[in-house]
C-alpha positions as CSV (number, residue, x, y, z in Angstrom):
1,X,22.2,-10.4,8.9
2,X,22.0,-13.9,9.8
3,X,21.0,-13.7,13.4
4,X,18.7,-11.5,12.9
5,X,16.6,-13.4,10.2
6,X,17.3,-16.6,12.3
7,X,15.6,-14.8,15.6
8,X,13.0,-13.7,13.6
9,X,12.3,-16.8,11.7
10,X,11.7,-18.7,14.9
11,X,9.3,-16.4,16.1
12,X,7.3,-17.5,12.6
13,X,8.0,-21.1,12.8
14,X,6.5,-20.8,15.7
15,X,3.5,-19.7,14.8
16,X,3.5,-21.3,10.9
17,X,2.6,-25.1,13.1
18,X,-0.6,-24.1,14.4
19,X,-2.4,-24.0,10.8
20,X,-3.7,-27.1,9.5
21,X,-5.2,-27.4,6.0
22,X,-8.9,-27.4,5.8
23,X,-10.7,-28.6,2.1
24,X,-14.2,-28.2,1.6
25,X,-16.6,-30.8,0.6
26,X,-17.5,-30.5,-2.8
27,X,-21.5,-29.6,-3.6
28,X,-23.0,-32.7,-5.2
29,X,-23.4,-31.5,-9.3
30,X,-25.7,-34.3,-10.7
31,X,-29.7,-33.1,-10.4
32,X,-32.2,-35.3,-8.7
33,X,-34.7,-36.7,-10.8
34,X,-38.3,-38.4,-9.5
35,X,-39.7,-40.9,-11.9
36,X,-43.5,-41.9,-12.2
37,X,-43.9,-45.8,-13.2
38,X,-47.6,-46.4,-13.2
39,X,-49.6,-46.8,-16.2
40,X,-49.4,-44.9,-18.8
41,X,-46.2,-46.2,-19.2
42,X,-44.9,-42.8,-19.9
43,X,-41.7,-41.7,-18.4
44,X,-42.6,-38.2,-16.1
45,X,-39.1,-36.4,-14.9
46,X,-39.2,-33.5,-12.5
47,X,-36.4,-31.1,-12.8
48,X,-35.3,-28.7,-10.6
49,X,-35.1,-25.5,-11.7
50,X,-34.7,-22.7,-9.5
51,X,-31.5,-21.5,-8.8
52,X,-30.4,-21.5,-5.4
53,X,-29.0,-17.7,-5.3
54,X,-25.8,-17.0,-3.0
55,X,-26.2,-17.0,0.6
56,X,-25.5,-12.7,1.5
57,X,-22.2,-11.9,2.8
58,X,-22.6,-11.8,6.3
59,X,-20.9,-8.5,8.4
60,X,-19.1,-9.9,11.6
61,X,-18.6,-6.9,13.1
62,X,-22.4,-5.9,12.4
63,X,-22.8,-7.5,16.1
64,X,-19.7,-6.2,18.1
65,X,-19.5,-3.4,20.7
66,X,-16.2,-1.4,20.4
67,X,-17.5,1.0,23.7
68,X,-15.0,2.2,26.4
69,X,-12.4,0.7,24.7
70,X,-9.2,1.8,25.5
71,X,-5.9,1.2,22.2
72,X,-2.1,2.1,22.1
73,X,-1.4,3.9,18.9
74,X,2.7,3.3,18.1
75,X,4.0,6.5,16.1
76,X,7.5,8.1,14.7
77,X,6.4,11.5,14.5
78,X,8.2,14.2,16.5
79,X,7.5,18.4,17.0
80,X,4.7,19.7,14.9
81,X,3.4,16.3,13.5
82,X,3.6,14.8,17.5
83,X,1.6,18.2,17.9
84,X,-1.0,17.6,15.1
85,X,-1.4,13.9,15.8
86,X,-2.1,14.5,19.5
87,X,-4.8,17.1,18.6
88,X,-6.6,14.5,16.7
89,X,-6.3,11.8,18.6
90,X,-7.7,14.2,21.7
91,X,-10.2,15.6,19.5
92,X,-11.7,11.7,18.8
93,X,-11.3,11.0,22.3
94,X,-13.7,14.1,22.9
95,X,-16.3,13.4,20.7
96,X,-16.6,9.9,19.2
97,X,-19.6,8.5,20.9
98,X,-18.0,5.2,22.2
99,X,-16.1,6.3,24.8
100,X,-12.7,5.0,22.9
101,X,-9.5,6.5,24.7
102,X,-6.8,6.2,22.4
103,X,-3.2,6.3,23.5
104,X,-0.3,7.5,21.2
105,X,2.7,6.9,22.2
106,X,5.9,7.7,20.4
107,X,8.3,4.8,19.8
108,X,11.5,6.1,17.9
109,X,11.7,5.8,14.2
110,X,10.7,3.1,11.8
111,X,13.3,1.0,12.4
112,X,13.3,1.4,15.7
113,X,9.2,0.7,15.5
114,X,9.7,-2.9,13.8
115,X,12.8,-4.1,15.7
116,X,10.6,-3.1,19.0
117,X,7.4,-5.7,17.1
118,X,9.5,-8.1,16.2
119,X,9.5,-10.0,19.6
120,X,6.3,-9.1,20.6
121,X,3.9,-10.3,17.6
122,X,0.8,-12.1,18.8
123,X,1.5,-11.3,22.6
124,X,-0.4,-9.2,24.2
125,X,2.5,-6.8,24.4
126,X,1.5,-5.4,20.8
127,X,-0.3,-1.9,20.3
128,X,-3.6,-2.1,18.8
129,X,-1.8,0.6,15.4
130,X,1.0,0.8,14.6
131,X,2.9,2.5,11.7
132,X,4.4,0.6,9.8
133,X,6.0,0.6,5.7
134,X,4.4,-2.0,3.2
135,X,7.3,-4.2,3.5
136,X,7.3,-4.1,7.4
137,X,3.8,-5.7,7.5
138,X,4.5,-8.5,5.3
139,X,7.0,-9.5,7.7
140,X,4.9,-9.3,10.2
141,X,2.2,-11.0,8.5
142,X,4.6,-13.7,8.3
143,X,3.8,-14.8,11.7
144,X,0.2,-14.1,10.4
145,X,-0.3,-11.2,13.3
146,X,-1.9,-8.4,11.6
147,X,-5.5,-8.1,11.3
148,X,-7.1,-7.9,7.8
149,X,-9.1,-4.8,7.4
150,X,-10.9,-6.0,4.2
151,X,-14.2,-6.8,6.1
152,X,-13.6,-3.7,8.3
153,X,-13.0,-0.9,5.2
154,X,-16.0,-3.0,3.8
155,X,-18.8,-3.5,7.1
156,X,-22.3,-2.4,6.4
157,X,-22.4,-1.2,9.3
158,X,-18.8,0.2,9.7
159,X,-17.0,0.4,6.5
160,X,-16.2,2.8,4.2
161,X,-19.0,3.9,1.6
162,X,-18.6,3.0,-2.2
163,X,-18.4,6.8,-2.2
164,X,-15.7,7.0,0.7
165,X,-13.4,4.4,-0.9
166,X,-13.6,5.7,-4.7
167,X,-12.2,9.6,-2.7
168,X,-8.8,7.6,-1.5
169,X,-6.5,8.5,-4.8
170,X,-6.6,4.6,-6.2
171,X,-2.4,3.5,-5.8
172,X,-2.4,4.6,-2.6
173,X,-5.6,2.6,-1.8
174,X,-4.4,-0.2,-3.5
175,X,-0.7,-0.3,-1.8
176,X,-2.2,-2.3,1.3
177,X,-3.6,-4.8,-0.5
178,X,-1.1,-7.9,-0.5
179,X,-1.2,-10.4,-3.4
180,X,0.9,-13.0,-1.1
181,X,-1.0,-12.6,1.9
182,X,-4.7,-13.8,-0.7
183,X,-5.2,-9.9,-1.1
184,X,-5.8,-9.6,2.5
185,X,-5.0,-6.0,3.5
186,X,-1.9,-5.5,6.0
187,X,-2.4,-1.7,5.9
188,X,-4.3,1.7,5.3
189,X,-2.9,4.9,4.5
190,X,-3.3,8.3,6.5
191,X,-0.5,9.8,4.1
192,X,2.2,9.6,1.1
193,X,5.6,11.2,0.1
194,X,7.8,11.4,-2.9
195,X,11.4,11.6,-3.5
196,X,12.0,15.1,-5.3
197,X,14.8,17.3,-6.3
198,X,15.4,20.2,-4.5
199,X,17.6,22.9,-6.2
200,X,18.7,26.8,-5.1
201,X,17.3,28.8,-7.8
202,X,19.2,31.5,-7.2
203,X,22.1,29.9,-7.5
204,X,21.4,28.2,-10.9
205,X,21.0,31.6,-12.3
206,X,24.1,32.6,-11.0
207,X,25.5,29.8,-13.0
208,X,24.1,30.9,-16.5
209,X,20.7,28.7,-16.4
210,X,17.3,29.2,-15.8
211,X,15.4,25.5,-15.5
212,X,16.6,22.7,-13.6
213,X,18.0,19.7,-15.0
214,X,15.8,17.3,-16.6
215,X,18.2,14.9,-17.6
216,X,21.1,13.1,-15.6
217,X,24.0,14.4,-18.0
218,X,22.0,17.9,-17.8
219,X,22.4,17.3,-13.8
220,X,26.1,16.4,-13.6
221,X,26.9,19.6,-16.1
222,X,25.3,21.5,-13.7
223,X,26.3,19.8,-10.4
224,X,30.4,20.2,-11.9
225,X,30.0,23.7,-12.3
226,X,28.7,24.4,-9.2
227,X,31.5,22.7,-7.3
228,X,34.0,24.9,-9.1
229,X,31.6,27.9,-8.7
230,X,30.8,28.9,-5.3
231,X,27.0,30.5,-4.6
232,X,27.9,34.3,-4.0
233,X,25.1,34.5,-0.8
234,X,26.6,31.3,0.5
235,X,26.8,32.0,4.7
236,X,29.7,28.5,5.0
237,X,32.9,27.6,3.0
238,X,32.3,25.2,0.1
239,X,30.8,24.4,-2.6
240,X,29.2,21.1,-3.8
241,X,27.3,20.2,-6.4
242,X,25.3,17.0,-5.2
243,X,25.1,15.0,-1.8
244,X,24.3,11.4,-2.1
245,X,22.5,10.3,1.5
246,X,23.5,6.6,1.3
247,X,19.9,4.8,1.6
248,X,18.1,2.2,-0.2
249,X,15.0,4.7,-1.5
250,X,17.8,6.8,-3.0
251,X,19.4,3.7,-4.9
252,X,15.8,2.8,-6.2
253,X,14.7,7.0,-7.0
254,X,17.7,6.7,-9.3
255,X,17.3,3.4,-10.7
256,X,13.5,4.2,-11.7
257,X,15.1,7.4,-13.4
258,X,17.2,5.5,-15.4
259,X,14.5,3.4,-16.6
260,X,14.7,0.3,-14.3
261,X,13.2,-1.2,-11.5
262,X,14.8,-2.9,-8.9
263,X,12.1,-6.0,-8.2
264,X,11.3,-7.8,-11.0
265,X,6.9,-9.0,-10.1
266,X,6.8,-10.8,-12.4
267,X,9.5,-13.4,-11.6
268,X,9.1,-12.3,-7.7
269,X,13.3,-11.2,-7.0
270,X,15.1,-8.5,-7.0
271,X,17.0,-7.1,-9.9
272,X,19.9,-5.1,-7.7
273,X,22.4,-5.6,-10.9
274,X,19.8,-4.5,-14.0
275,X,21.1,-2.4,-15.9
276,X,19.3,0.4,-15.3
277,X,21.1,-0.1,-12.2
278,X,24.4,-0.6,-13.4
279,X,24.1,2.7,-15.2
280,X,22.0,4.6,-12.1
281,X,24.9,4.0,-10.0
282,X,27.8,4.3,-12.5
283,X,27.0,7.6,-13.2
284,X,27.0,8.4,-9.4
285,X,30.1,6.8,-9.2
286,X,31.6,9.5,-11.8
287,X,30.0,12.7,-9.5
288,X,32.5,11.7,-6.9
289,X,34.9,10.5,-9.4
290,X,35.1,14.2,-10.8
291,X,34.9,15.9,-7.3
292,X,30.8,17.2,-8.6
293,X,29.7,15.0,-5.4
294,X,30.0,13.8,-1.4
295,X,28.5,11.9,1.1
296,X,26.3,12.7,3.3
297,X,28.2,12.4,6.6
298,X,26.0,13.4,9.3
299,X,22.1,13.6,9.9
300,X,20.2,15.9,7.7
301,X,23.6,17.3,6.8
302,X,22.6,17.8,3.4
303,X,19.6,19.9,4.1
304,X,21.6,22.2,6.3
305,X,24.5,23.0,3.5
306,X,21.5,23.2,1.4
307,X,20.1,26.2,3.5
308,X,23.6,27.6,3.5
309,X,24.0,27.8,0.4
310,X,27.0,25.4,-0.1
311,X,25.1,22.2,-1.5
312,X,23.3,23.1,-5.0
313,X,21.2,19.8,-5.6
314,X,19.8,17.4,-2.9
315,X,17.6,14.8,-3.2
316,X,15.0,13.6,-0.5
317,X,11.2,13.4,0.7
318,X,8.7,16.2,0.0
319,X,7.8,15.7,3.6
320,X,10.6,17.7,4.3
321,X,9.4,20.4,2.4
322,X,9.1,22.3,5.3
323,X,12.0,21.5,6.9
324,X,14.3,23.1,3.6
325,X,12.2,26.1,3.2
326,X,13.4,26.7,6.9
327,X,16.9,26.1,6.5
328,X,17.0,28.1,3.3
329,X,15.1,30.9,5.2
330,X,17.0,30.6,7.8
331,X,20.6,30.4,5.9
332,X,21.6,32.2,2.8
333,X,18.3,33.6,2.0
334,X,17.8,32.2,-1.5
335,X,14.9,31.1,-3.7
336,X,14.1,27.4,-3.9
337,X,12.2,24.8,-5.8
338,X,12.1,21.5,-6.1
339,X,11.9,19.4,-9.6
340,X,11.6,15.2,-10.4
341,X,14.9,13.4,-10.3
342,X,17.0,13.7,-13.8
343,X,15.2,11.0,-16.0
344,X,16.2,9.1,-19.2
345,X,13.0,8.4,-20.1
346,X,10.5,10.3,-21.8
347,X,8.2,10.9,-18.6
348,X,9.5,10.5,-14.7
349,X,9.2,8.0,-12.6
350,X,8.7,9.2,-9.0
351,X,9.2,7.3,-5.7
352,X,6.3,7.9,-4.4
353,X,6.5,5.6,-0.1
354,X,5.2,6.3,3.0
355,X,3.9,4.2,6.0
356,X,0.7,3.1,6.3
357,X,-0.6,2.0,9.6
358,X,-1.1,-1.9,10.8
359,X,-3.0,-3.5,13.4
360,X,-1.7,-6.3,14.9
361,X,-3.8,-8.8,16.5
362,X,-4.9,-8.0,19.7
363,X,-7.1,-11.3,20.0
364,X,-10.5,-8.8,21.4
365,X,-13.3,-7.6,18.2
366,X,-13.9,-5.0,20.5
367,X,-10.3,-3.1,20.4
368,X,-9.7,-4.1,16.6
369,X,-13.3,-2.5,15.7
370,X,-12.6,0.3,18.0
371,X,-8.5,0.8,16.5
372,X,-10.5,0.7,13.5
373,X,-13.3,3.3,14.0
374,X,-9.7,5.9,15.7
375,X,-8.7,5.0,11.8
376,X,-11.7,5.8,10.4
377,X,-11.9,9.1,11.6
378,X,-7.7,9.8,11.6
379,X,-8.3,9.2,7.3
380,X,-11.4,11.2,7.2
381,X,-11.9,14.4,5.4
382,X,-12.0,16.6,7.2
383,X,-8.5,15.3,9.1
384,X,-6.8,14.4,6.6
385,X,-7.5,18.2,5.3
386,X,-5.3,19.4,8.6
387,X,-2.6,16.2,8.8
388,X,-1.7,17.4,5.3
389,X,-1.3,21.2,6.0
390,X,0.3,20.4,9.2
391,X,2.7,17.4,8.4
392,X,3.5,18.4,4.7
393,X,2.4,15.1,3.7
394,X,0.3,14.1,0.7
395,X,-3.2,13.7,1.6
396,X,-4.8,10.5,0.8
397,X,-8.3,11.5,-0.5
398,X,-8.9,13.4,-4.0
399,X,-11.4,15.7,-2.3
400,X,-8.8,17.0,0.3
401,X,-6.8,17.9,-2.4
402,X,-9.3,19.6,-4.4
403,X,-9.3,22.2,-1.0
404,X,-6.1,22.6,-0.5
405,X,-6.1,25.9,-2.9
406,X,-5.0,28.3,-0.7
407,X,-2.0,25.3,1.2
408,X,-0.7,25.6,-2.6
409,X,-0.5,29.0,-3.1
410,X,1.5,29.4,-0.5
411,X,3.4,26.4,-1.0
412,X,4.1,26.7,-4.3
413,X,6.6,23.4,-4.3
414,X,4.5,22.1,-2.5
415,X,2.0,22.1,-5.4
416,X,5.0,20.8,-7.7
417,X,5.4,17.7,-5.6
418,X,1.5,17.1,-5.9
419,X,1.7,17.5,-9.6
420,X,3.8,14.7,-10.0
421,X,2.1,12.4,-8.8
422,X,1.2,11.1,-11.7
423,X,4.3,9.4,-12.3
424,X,4.5,7.4,-9.0
425,X,6.1,4.3,-8.8
426,X,6.9,2.3,-5.4
427,X,9.1,0.3,-3.4
428,X,8.3,-4.2,-3.7
429,X,6.0,-4.5,-0.5
430,X,8.0,-7.9,0.4
431,X,9.3,-9.7,3.7
432,X,12.7,-9.2,4.6
433,X,13.0,-5.4,3.1
434,X,14.1,-3.7,6.0
435,X,17.2,-6.6,6.2
436,X,18.1,-6.3,2.5
437,X,18.3,-2.2,2.8
438,X,21.0,-2.6,5.2
439,X,22.9,-5.0,2.1
440,X,21.8,-1.9,-0.2
441,X,23.7,0.5,2.0
442,X,26.6,-1.4,2.4
443,X,26.7,-1.1,-1.2
444,X,26.0,2.2,-2.3
445,X,28.9,3.2,0.3
446,X,31.7,1.0,-1.4
447,X,30.8,2.2,-4.8
448,X,30.6,5.8,-3.9
449,X,34.4,4.8,-2.4
450,X,35.4,3.2,-6.1
451,X,34.3,0.0,-5.9
452,X,33.5,-1.9,-8.9
453,X,29.9,-0.9,-9.8
454,X,29.1,-4.5,-11.7
455,X,30.8,-6.9,-8.9
456,X,29.4,-4.9,-6.2
457,X,26.0,-5.2,-7.9
458,X,25.5,-8.9,-8.8
459,X,26.9,-9.7,-5.1
460,X,24.0,-7.4,-3.6
461,X,21.4,-9.1,-5.6
462,X,22.7,-12.6,-4.5
463,X,22.3,-11.4,-1.2
464,X,18.9,-9.8,-1.3
465,X,17.6,-12.5,-3.4
466,X,18.6,-14.6,-0.3
467,X,17.1,-12.8,1.8
468,X,13.9,-12.9,0.3
469,X,13.7,-16.5,-0.2
470,X,14.5,-17.2,3.5
471,X,11.5,-15.1,4.5
472,X,9.0,-16.1,1.2
473,X,9.6,-19.9,2.3
474,X,8.1,-18.7,5.8
475,X,4.7,-17.5,4.5
476,X,1.0,-19.6,5.1
477,X,-0.3,-21.0,1.8
């Protein structure tokens, strides 16, 4: 952990040394007067009463020509999503009137891309567009390495109209604005996902239940009953109620469900040892103690077990809906659906997340504008409709959702997930969260293995805030 942090700090401190503060000279506030002293001796004062108007906002992109630019897009998509993305890129390359050429390059998973980006920030090797979660973008911006897209979004010539901006779901549209960096827009959203509870509907019926669990107590009762009552249609040996994936987003989701958060936005600090977090992790540990749950031990192992009928409940991203559907149809052939993660509050709190795309600074306004024009196309209504249907991600525009009636009808689990967007909550968009997530994973594994919950979470919270403090100390004022 320390090696990673100090390596990043070295890069960022070099960038910090080149900045200088600049204080504008305040304008005079006194109103000048002209005094006439000729007879008669009456003093005449001429007062300037015209109030100067504000200078019009200058569109700094108006004179930039993006013609003929070649840009590179680093992404993480595979299989059908990559095919769909490449088709979107190809169509843009063929139809844009400026002769802009986009090359989409697969660079691995999110973590792979993050690690590749850190050593090349502010160099000629950076891509023009890169997928990045909000916390990753925040880490990149410690080196002042990203384009603030506010001026592009609001450009009179190249930007989005007020109507277009209003078409984006407000929460999605605002998620890439960073108060810690002067409200800069360091990303733009092409899609979003949500953590949901997948459940085997046929197995629940066999167990005597008509609806999925709404509370943690109901969840435990059903999971433990499944552990001792195998599904009759199962195509493999074994029977478990729940498999826990060791993942920081899973930790956040369960903490949200227990009425808490993992971050205090007023104090600007992590709260991994809050009572809600302690209660959530104690609950999960109890499932392991009672042999009602086990850990996911291989990639997508819970999805496989869910499909073959040996796992009643799984929690994962809504973007996995097509894959869970395939697993079930090719496995035990059971009916299934999704629901909110069981909660202790009056309403659920759903963990909504998704990588946006950020624009690393290239030093070329022409390339940066060309990149924005592709991004504008990528998030247009028509392209978003195609992207949502192929990728399984939620669209970011309301008008797209209104046109998905047939898709909703054919994919009822997607509609169920979509309807829960009203309960959205987000993980903290702070620098260093990638490093914190590694500590969360270690703590979750220890708790599942029987470690004292409070002691483990106290230690986790201390480490998380130490990492955060080291990162925040480097933010340029």
